[in-house]
MDAnalysis code that builds the backbone (N, CA, C; Angstrom):
import MDAnalysis as mda
import numpy as np

u = mda.Universe.empty(447, n_residues=149, atom_resindex=np.repeat(np.arange(149), 3), trajectory=True)
u.add_TopologyAttr("name", ["N", "CA", "C"] * 149)
u.add_TopologyAttr("resid", np.arange(1, 150))
u.add_TopologyAttr("resname", ["MET", "LYS", "LYS", "GLU", "ASN", "ILE", "ILE", "LYS", "LEU", "PHE", "LEU", "VAL", "ASP", "ASP", "ASP", "ALA", "LEU", "PHE", "LEU", "LYS", "SER", "LEU", "GLU", "ILE", "GLU", "PHE", "MET", "GLU", "GLN", "ALA", "ASP", "ALA", "THR", "SER", "ASP", "THR", "TYR", "ILE", "ILE", "HIS", "THR", "PHE", "ALA", "THR", "GLY", "GLU", "LEU", "CYS", "LEU", "GLU", "ASN", "LEU", "THR", "LEU", "TYR", "PRO", "ASN", "ILE", "ILE", "ILE", "LEU", "ASP", "TYR", "HIS", "LEU", "ASP", "GLY", "ILE", "ASP", "LYS", "THR", "ALA", "MET", "ASN", "GLY", "LEU", "GLU", "THR", "LEU", "ASP", "LYS", "ILE", "LYS", "GLU", "SER", "ASN", "PRO", "ASP", "ILE", "PRO", "VAL", "ILE", "MET", "LEU", "SER", "SER", "GLN", "ASP", "LYS", "ILE", "GLU", "VAL", "ALA", "ILE", "ASN", "CYS", "MET", "HIS", "HIS", "ARG", "ALA", "GLY", "ASP", "TYR", "VAL", "VAL", "LYS", "SER", "GLU", "THR", "ALA", "PHE", "LEU", "ARG", "LEU", "GLN", "LYS", "ILE", "ILE", "SER", "THR", "ILE", "PHE", "GLN", "TYR", "LYS", "LYS", "MET", "GLU", "LYS", "GLU", "LEU", "SER", "TRP", "TYR", "MET", "ASP", "ARG", "MET"])
u.atoms.positions = np.array([
    [16.970, -4.731, 12.566],
    [16.239, -5.747, 12.015],
    [17.459, -4.980, 10.330],
    [17.954, -6.025, 9.540],
    [18.090, -6.330, 8.027],
    [16.921, -6.285, 7.461],
    [17.652, -4.769, 6.781],
    [16.320, -5.099, 5.555],
    [16.667, -5.938, 4.339],
    [16.149, -6.774, 3.665],
    [15.894, -7.746, 3.292],
    [16.162, -7.086, 1.846],
    [14.596, -6.960, 1.513],
    [14.690, -6.028, 0.100],
    [14.573, -4.293, 0.042],
    [15.043, -4.117, -0.999],
    [15.567, -2.587, -1.479],
    [14.256, -2.749, -2.576],
    [13.289, -1.999, -2.683],
    [12.655, -1.725, -3.791],
    [12.150, -0.433, -4.075],
    [12.561, -0.468, -5.522],
    [12.412, 1.149, -6.175],
    [11.631, 1.093, -6.936],
    [10.253, 1.458, -6.252],
    [8.958, 1.398, -6.544],
    [8.337, 2.988, -7.342],
    [7.874, 2.859, -8.333],
    [7.245, 4.286, -9.221],
    [5.421, 4.368, -8.788],
    [5.197, 5.567, -8.657],
    [4.193, 5.412, -8.052],
    [3.077, 6.468, -8.966],
    [2.493, 6.130, -9.954],
    [1.936, 7.051, -11.048],
    [0.438, 7.133, -11.033],
    [-0.197, 8.044, -10.259],
    [-1.273, 8.654, -10.278],
    [-1.536, 9.958, -10.441],
    [-2.942, 10.628, -11.157],
    [-3.147, 11.681, -11.291],
    [-3.938, 12.379, -9.972],
    [-4.629, 11.407, -8.894],
    [-5.213, 12.275, -8.260],
    [-3.955, 12.238, -6.616],
    [-3.996, 13.261, -6.973],
    [-2.485, 13.424, -5.529],
    [-3.242, 13.148, -3.937],
    [-4.298, 13.128, -3.858],
    [-4.274, 12.800, -2.345],
    [-4.282, 11.375, -2.396],
    [-4.683, 10.436, -3.154],
    [-4.620, 8.962, -3.162],
    [-2.860, 8.425, -3.385],
    [-2.107, 9.522, -4.146],
    [-0.973, 9.067, -4.279],
    [-0.043, 9.251, -3.416],
    [-0.036, 10.071, -2.383],
    [0.575, 10.650, -1.105],
    [0.368, 9.797, 0.002],
    [-0.880, 9.208, -0.195],
    [-1.500, 8.278, 0.881],
    [-0.837, 7.120, 0.290],
    [-0.880, 6.327, -0.401],
    [-0.055, 5.756, -0.939],
    [1.260, 5.535, -0.641],
    [1.609, 6.649, -0.967],
    [3.129, 6.977, -0.417],
    [3.532, 6.621, 0.862],
    [2.492, 7.209, 1.586],
    [2.897, 7.128, 3.028],
    [2.701, 6.052, 3.443],
    [1.686, 4.880, 3.142],
    [0.937, 3.736, 3.519],
    [2.698, 2.926, 2.935],
    [3.650, 2.730, 1.880],
    [4.373, 2.224, 1.685],
    [5.418, 2.214, 2.808],
    [6.116, 3.748, 2.859],
    [6.512, 4.058, 4.173],
    [6.536, 3.356, 5.474],
    [5.030, 3.283, 5.429],
    [4.634, 3.055, 6.912],
    [5.194, 1.336, 7.319],
    [4.637, 0.688, 5.867],
    [5.063, -0.557, 5.544],
    [6.570, -0.982, 6.059],
    [7.169, -0.170, 5.325],
    [9.072, -0.677, 5.332],
    [9.374, -0.253, 6.545],
    [9.025, 0.987, 7.640],
    [9.380, 0.671, 8.958],
    [8.872, -0.692, 9.538],
    [8.073, -1.300, 9.249],
    [7.288, -2.931, 9.755],
    [7.636, -3.667, 8.997],
    [8.500, -3.643, 8.491],
    [9.026, -5.254, 7.767],
    [10.684, -4.883, 6.833],
    [11.077, -5.970, 6.695],
    [12.316, -6.176, 6.341],
    [12.626, -5.299, 4.892],
    [11.858, -4.510, 4.391],
    [11.778, -4.274, 2.866],
    [12.118, -2.599, 3.523],
    [13.032, -2.142, 1.990],
    [12.953, -0.699, 2.315],
    [12.648, -0.406, 0.570],
    [11.511, 0.663, 0.517],
    [11.346, 1.353, -0.454],
    [12.000, 3.040, -0.975],
    [12.518, 2.760, -1.947],
    [12.820, 4.038, -2.635],
    [11.567, 4.337, -3.582],
    [10.907, 5.545, -3.347],
    [9.353, 5.862, -3.716],
    [9.417, 6.841, -4.806],
    [9.818, 6.828, -6.212],
    [9.442, 7.938, -6.538],
    [7.725, 8.183, -7.108],
    [7.343, 9.535, -7.515],
    [6.225, 9.417, -7.735],
    [5.726, 10.196, -8.309],
    [4.859, 10.046, -9.495],
    [4.491, 10.677, -10.984],
    [2.959, 11.343, -10.604],
    [2.620, 12.243, -11.483],
    [1.302, 12.398, -11.834],
    [0.508, 12.477, -12.958],
    [1.882, 11.895, -13.769],
    [1.625, 11.551, -15.595],
    [2.704, 10.497, -15.835],
    [1.878, 9.941, -16.797],
    [2.612, 8.765, -17.376],
    [3.672, 9.157, -17.896],
    [3.398, 10.609, -18.592],
    [4.925, 10.929, -19.167],
    [5.593, 11.618, -18.442],
    [5.981, 11.506, -17.117],
    [6.404, 12.201, -16.267],
    [7.185, 11.038, -15.911],
    [6.355, 9.651, -15.871],
    [6.853, 8.262, -14.961],
    [7.953, 7.669, -16.570],
    [7.410, 8.058, -17.606],
    [8.548, 7.580, -18.867],
    [10.129, 8.325, -19.177],
    [9.410, 9.497, -18.286],
    [10.789, 10.680, -18.564],
    [11.771, 9.415, -17.430],
    [11.396, 9.185, -16.395],
    [12.474, 8.798, -15.526],
    [12.702, 7.322, -14.963],
    [12.237, 6.391, -16.510],
    [12.606, 5.133, -16.815],
    [14.020, 4.924, -16.421],
    [14.584, 5.798, -16.997],
    [16.134, 5.488, -16.541],
    [16.665, 5.192, -15.416],
    [15.707, 5.486, -14.347],
    [16.050, 5.234, -12.547],
    [16.204, 3.703, -12.135],
    [15.273, 3.190, -13.246],
    [15.298, 1.394, -13.301],
    [14.741, 1.073, -12.250],
    [13.178, 0.874, -12.090],
    [12.346, 1.049, -11.196],
    [11.964, -0.485, -11.073],
    [11.529, -1.126, -10.243],
    [12.320, -3.074, -9.749],
    [10.557, -2.737, -9.786],
    [9.563, -2.207, -10.130],
    [7.989, -2.405, -10.004],
    [7.122, -0.711, -10.116],
    [6.417, -0.886, -11.007],
    [5.258, 0.751, -11.278],
    [4.131, 0.273, -10.994],
    [3.821, 1.074, -10.168],
    [1.987, 0.933, -10.056],
    [1.485, 1.664, -10.610],
    [0.933, 1.847, -11.605],
    [-0.052, 2.880, -12.469],
    [-1.260, 3.161, -12.490],
    [-2.266, 4.213, -12.530],
    [-3.048, 4.275, -12.580],
    [-3.796, 4.491, -13.963],
    [-5.284, 3.640, -13.702],
    [-5.499, 3.278, -15.483],
    [-6.330, 4.505, -15.894],
    [-6.413, 5.425, -15.093],
    [-7.194, 7.182, -16.011],
    [-5.934, 7.983, -15.309],
    [-5.044, 8.397, -16.292],
    [-4.023, 9.307, -15.766],
    [-4.327, 10.668, -16.817],
    [-5.789, 10.618, -17.182],
    [-6.053, 11.910, -18.162],
    [-6.799, 12.719, -17.462],
    [-7.172, 12.426, -16.352],
    [-8.251, 12.997, -15.268],
    [-8.440, 14.706, -14.982],
    [-7.174, 15.053, -14.673],
    [-6.738, 16.426, -14.726],
    [-6.624, 16.976, -16.169],
    [-5.725, 16.351, -16.203],
    [-5.260, 17.006, -18.241],
    [-5.814, 16.136, -19.161],
    [-6.808, 16.751, -19.784],
    [-7.040, 15.755, -21.042],
    [-6.510, 15.151, -22.096],
    [-5.151, 16.153, -22.285],
    [-4.319, 15.947, -23.536],
    [-3.132, 14.634, -22.629],
    [-3.381, 14.393, -21.107],
    [-2.302, 13.311, -20.691],
    [-2.147, 12.018, -21.819],
    [-1.127, 11.515, -21.351],
    [-1.510, 9.872, -21.295],
    [-2.429, 9.106, -20.720],
    [-3.319, 8.103, -20.758],
    [-3.440, 7.498, -20.003],
    [-3.015, 6.129, -19.977],
    [-3.856, 5.642, -18.434],
    [-2.917, 4.293, -18.043],
    [-2.047, 3.526, -19.006],
    [-2.800, 2.713, -20.165],
    [-3.161, 2.003, -20.737],
    [-1.361, 3.043, -21.918],
    [-1.477, 3.922, -22.447],
    [-0.797, 4.370, -23.587],
    [0.607, 3.981, -22.516],
    [0.760, 4.651, -21.204],
    [1.620, 4.488, -20.522],
    [2.279, 2.709, -19.977],
    [1.229, 2.307, -20.163],
    [1.840, 0.869, -20.065],
    [2.410, 0.060, -21.293],
    [1.739, 0.700, -22.090],
    [2.513, -0.108, -23.403],
    [3.561, 0.555, -23.900],
    [3.819, 1.911, -23.721],
    [5.608, 2.897, -23.587],
    [6.301, 1.687, -22.562],
    [5.797, 1.875, -21.343],
    [6.576, 1.055, -20.725],
    [7.918, -0.110, -20.822],
    [6.200, -1.012, -21.414],
    [6.580, -2.373, -21.828],
    [7.839, -2.261, -23.463],
    [7.375, -1.267, -24.028],
    [8.576, -1.047, -25.419],
    [9.636, -0.205, -24.384],
    [9.799, 0.141, -23.622],
    [11.370, 0.328, -23.154],
    [11.988, -0.565, -22.632],
    [11.125, -1.268, -21.652],
    [11.220, -2.413, -20.578],
    [10.627, -3.190, -20.101],
    [10.363, -4.681, -21.266],
    [9.045, -5.502, -20.779],
    [9.263, -6.518, -19.337],
    [10.525, -6.378, -18.895],
    [10.549, -6.902, -17.907],
    [10.006, -6.091, -16.295],
    [9.867, -5.045, -16.679],
    [9.452, -4.828, -15.611],
    [8.495, -4.407, -15.057],
    [7.624, -5.350, -13.673],
    [6.331, -5.399, -13.516],
    [5.549, -4.146, -13.412],
    [4.407, -4.333, -13.745],
    [3.638, -2.912, -13.693],
    [2.192, -3.389, -13.707],
    [1.566, -2.571, -11.970],
    [0.290, -3.313, -11.549],
    [-0.746, -1.936, -12.038],
    [-1.773, -2.180, -12.391],
    [-2.680, -1.276, -12.536],
    [-3.511, -1.375, -11.630],
    [-3.777, 0.028, -11.454],
    [-4.664, 0.512, -10.377],
    [-5.876, 1.601, -10.979],
    [-7.030, 1.108, -10.439],
    [-8.214, 1.471, -10.994],
    [-9.380, 1.649, -9.732],
    [-10.212, 2.067, -10.177],
    [-11.499, 2.645, -9.841],
    [-13.118, 1.465, -10.512],
    [-12.008, 1.280, -11.653],
    [-12.980, 0.579, -12.543],
    [-13.033, -1.055, -11.423],
    [-14.146, -1.503, -11.226],
    [-13.963, -3.276, -10.952],
    [-15.051, -3.769, -12.062],
    [-14.794, -3.600, -13.452],
    [-15.219, -3.858, -14.311],
    [-14.071, -4.935, -14.943],
    [-14.618, -6.503, -15.317],
    [-13.590, -7.765, -15.661],
    [-12.929, -7.422, -17.030],
    [-13.755, -6.514, -17.970],
    [-13.233, -6.182, -19.601],
    [-12.098, -5.548, -18.884],
    [-12.048, -4.055, -18.318],
    [-10.427, -3.535, -17.840],
    [-9.785, -3.979, -17.338],
    [-10.089, -5.238, -16.448],
    [-8.951, -5.772, -16.167],
    [-7.950, -6.944, -17.176],
    [-8.998, -7.444, -18.176],
    [-9.041, -8.458, -19.178],
    [-7.709, -7.753, -20.568],
    [-8.532, -6.395, -21.171],
    [-7.725, -4.885, -20.902],
    [-6.238, -5.134, -20.916],
    [-6.130, -4.371, -19.380],
    [-4.694, -4.505, -19.373],
    [-3.888, -5.485, -18.630],
    [-4.115, -7.029, -18.736],
    [-3.484, -8.095, -19.157],
    [-3.230, -8.123, -19.936],
    [-4.096, -8.257, -21.479],
    [-3.454, -8.069, -23.200],
    [-2.466, -6.619, -22.756],
    [-2.471, -6.194, -22.266],
    [-1.687, -5.075, -22.416],
    [-0.015, -5.171, -22.112],
    [0.052, -6.290, -21.258],
    [0.830, -6.902, -20.444],
    [0.950, -6.258, -18.870],
    [-0.112, -5.855, -18.457],
    [0.355, -5.994, -16.974],
    [0.381, -7.116, -16.348],
    [1.026, -6.607, -15.274],
    [1.204, -7.855, -13.969],
    [0.088, -8.240, -13.514],
    [-0.592, -6.945, -13.172],
    [-2.061, -7.625, -12.375],
    [-2.799, -6.563, -11.693],
    [-4.010, -6.597, -11.511],
    [-5.032, -5.214, -11.825],
    [-4.866, -5.466, -10.351],
    [-5.545, -4.182, -9.477],
    [-5.668, -4.042, -8.306],
    [-7.052, -2.448, -8.726],
    [-7.751, -3.311, -8.029],
    [-9.450, -1.902, -7.747],
    [-8.861, -1.284, -6.508],
    [-9.032, -0.083, -6.692],
    [-8.588, 1.119, -5.698],
    [-10.219, 0.861, -5.154],
    [-9.379, 0.121, -3.274],
    [-10.817, -0.034, -2.424],
    [-9.771, 0.507, -1.270],
    [-10.522, -0.290, -0.255],
    [-10.277, -0.099, 1.587],
    [-8.969, -1.396, 1.294],
    [-9.099, -2.259, 0.456],
    [-8.442, -3.203, 0.590],
    [-6.985, -3.178, -0.512],
    [-6.764, -2.553, -1.039],
    [-6.122, -1.887, -2.467],
    [-4.470, -2.578, -2.042],
    [-4.073, -1.660, -1.060],
    [-2.756, -1.422, -0.184],
    [-2.704, -2.786, 0.211],
    [-3.371, -3.579, 0.478],
    [-2.929, -5.210, 1.312],
    [-2.937, -6.269, 0.347],
    [-3.185, -5.662, -1.145],
    [-3.260, -6.990, -2.563],
    [-2.259, -5.857, -2.731],
    [-2.170, -4.783, -3.012],
    [-0.189, -4.526, -3.607],
    [0.676, -4.783, -3.126],
    [0.455, -5.059, -1.818],
    [1.919, -5.489, -0.458],
    [1.983, -6.740, -0.876],
    [0.654, -7.625, -0.943],
    [0.549, -9.443, -1.667],
    [1.750, -9.295, -2.904],
    [0.966, -8.626, -3.850],
    [1.521, -8.650, -5.239],
    [3.021, -8.486, -5.605],
    [3.517, -7.071, -4.568],
    [4.875, -7.066, -4.642],
    [5.635, -8.133, -3.996],
    [5.028, -8.681, -2.585],
    [5.869, -9.667, -1.972],
    [6.257, -10.688, -2.769],
    [5.537, -11.417, -3.724],
    [4.928, -12.155, -4.882],
    [6.510, -11.909, -5.874],
    [6.179, -11.338, -6.554],
    [6.920, -10.672, -7.544],
    [8.598, -10.661, -6.798],
    [8.396, -10.726, -5.564],
    [9.898, -10.503, -5.382],
    [10.751, -11.773, -4.897],
    [9.749, -12.896, -4.329],
    [9.552, -14.309, -3.992],
    [10.289, -14.624, -5.411],
    [9.284, -14.595, -6.170],
    [9.302, -14.617, -7.470],
    [11.036, -14.864, -8.241],
    [11.223, -13.568, -8.163],
    [12.681, -13.088, -8.775],
    [13.696, -13.562, -7.612],
    [13.596, -13.764, -6.633],
    [14.575, -14.667, -5.889],
    [14.819, -15.949, -6.535],
    [14.024, -16.740, -6.421],
    [14.004, -18.166, -6.798],
    [14.333, -18.162, -8.111],
    [13.610, -17.064, -9.108],
    [14.897, -16.948, -10.687],
    [16.018, -17.532, -10.258],
    [16.566, -16.222, -9.262],
    [18.373, -16.159, -9.248],
    [18.337, -17.095, -8.951],
    [18.100, -18.192, -7.883],
    [18.309, -19.405, -7.242],
    [18.495, -20.093, -8.369],
    [17.358, -19.944, -8.914],
    [17.498, -21.241, -10.284],
    [18.533, -21.145, -11.408],
    [18.566, -20.086, -11.048],
    [19.931, -19.748, -12.721],
    [21.515, -19.987, -11.884],
    [21.713, -19.390, -10.629],
    [22.593, -19.543, -9.950],
    [23.069, -21.163, -10.012],
    [22.005, -21.914, -9.261],
    [21.721, -23.891, -9.874],
    [21.966, -24.036, -11.184],
    [21.779, -23.933, -12.011],
    [21.631, -24.021, -13.246],
    [23.513, -24.007, -13.507],
    [23.736, -22.546, -13.700],
    [24.910, -22.347, -13.891],
    [26.354, -23.681, -13.250],
    [25.603, -24.059, -12.162],
    [26.845, -24.706, -11.719],
    [26.326, -26.587, -12.062],
    [25.765, -26.378, -13.006],
    [25.113, -28.273, -13.638],
    [25.934, -28.253, -14.707],
])
């Protein structure tokens, strides 16, 4: 099977068990699809920001990153710094919070989407990533077409 998409994915969560399970889910999905994932995991927003020079295609970012280290940046602070550095990187916020106010606040900070941590979170993340890549492919095709007009 030819790999169609190579996706450089940053996973950022201070819950080591959840972070590892998410990484495993994406690697297993890659085996079953035409996608290849290059995954970098980070326990803090600071580490994520230090590695933005690796040019991720997508960042999945936990809303609460200061659960272990109270001095660590939280998810919204990290999101703001990512968008300052590169506003074009899609960032999907991930949280156990299912309050609409939290999701809306994330969108005000320019998150691409918001997913509640649940048993269906991984499926939702898959769909969002697939949609992002379909959109980018359409943009590229439209740009190619417009260049020839």
